[in-house]
C-alpha atoms as one frame of an Amber mdcrd trajectory, in Angstrom:
protein
 143.776 261.646  71.023 146.534 262.760  68.408 146.859 260.914  65.004 150.490
 258.763  65.105 152.175 259.726  62.132 154.924 256.957  60.729 157.625 257.775
  58.789 160.593 255.253  57.494 164.183 256.715  58.273 167.805 255.559  57.973
 169.153 254.620  61.837 172.946 253.996  61.935 172.610 252.426  58.572 169.629
 250.425  59.080 165.729 251.303  58.098 163.189 251.788  60.715 159.872 252.443
  60.904 159.375 255.749  63.436 155.770 256.448  65.022 154.930 259.143  66.943
 152.576 261.957  67.275 155.232 264.692  66.382 154.864 265.034  62.642 157.385
 263.220  60.119 159.825 266.143  59.570 160.097 265.832  63.911 160.872 262.492
  63.214 162.920 262.857  60.525 165.599 265.078  62.339 165.488 263.078  65.361
 166.972 260.482  63.243 169.517 262.623  61.136 170.656 263.549  65.258 171.236
 260.348  66.004 172.978 259.534  62.513 175.331 262.386  63.305 175.729 261.670
  66.916 177.590 258.471  65.181 179.103 259.750  62.871 180.779 262.424  64.989
 182.064 258.822  67.805 183.164 257.083  64.747 185.836 260.325  64.391 186.869
 259.590  67.019 190.251 257.549  67.437 189.168 253.808  69.187 185.529 254.114
  68.906 185.386 251.371  65.589 187.808 249.225  67.381 185.150 248.674  70.131
 182.188 246.456  70.022 178.862 246.778  69.212 177.811 246.900  72.557 180.101
 249.570  73.751 179.815 251.763  71.042 175.846 251.436  71.115 176.704 252.425
  75.298 179.249 255.547  74.089 176.207 256.760  71.705 173.287 256.840  74.870
 176.022 258.433  76.752 176.647 261.099  74.670 173.259 261.623  73.752 172.771
 261.847  77.559 174.818 264.446  77.717 173.341 266.335  75.091 170.198 266.174
  76.896 171.505 267.377  80.575 173.814 269.878  79.425 170.614 271.649  76.689
 168.639 271.770  80.256 171.601 273.145  82.249 171.382 276.034  79.404 167.761
 275.740  79.550 167.796 276.210  83.655 169.831 278.879  83.587 168.353 281.068
  80.620 165.058 280.911  83.146 167.090 282.179  86.104 168.496 284.814  83.607
 165.347 285.715  82.585 163.515 285.550  85.861 166.345 288.145  87.091 165.657
 290.567  84.130 162.108 290.320  85.068 162.534 291.321  88.552 165.248 294.149
  87.113 162.171 295.522  84.395 159.999 295.448  87.666 162.471 297.704  89.547
 162.876 299.613  87.025 159.396 300.620  86.509 158.825 301.011  90.282 161.481
 303.707  90.135 159.915 305.445  87.209 156.860 305.597  89.096 158.163 306.797
  92.090 160.386 309.472  89.575 157.478 310.723  87.846 155.648 311.119  91.858
 158.454 313.058  93.308 158.432 315.119  89.859 154.874 315.755  89.621 154.960
 316.552  93.750 157.804 319.225  92.236
């Protein structure tokens, strides 16, 4: 089992201890992402006028939105990779066929 790492981070103005099998730099990067997302929302008109529950819900929904957009991008890139691999296969097959025809001539 992987060793658990712990790091103290500042999340949304409060100090927390995060723990996980990832390294400390990764855990800090996660905290930085959350803080950045919160800062982004605070710049939006009306966000700070909402109650804390609504603010946290908005933060969670925005992070989920980022996740699903990234997931869709990964799926699109995988599909493009498969298409390019098929194109490479077809080009290699065409090259071999052309060599065979050339050698026959």
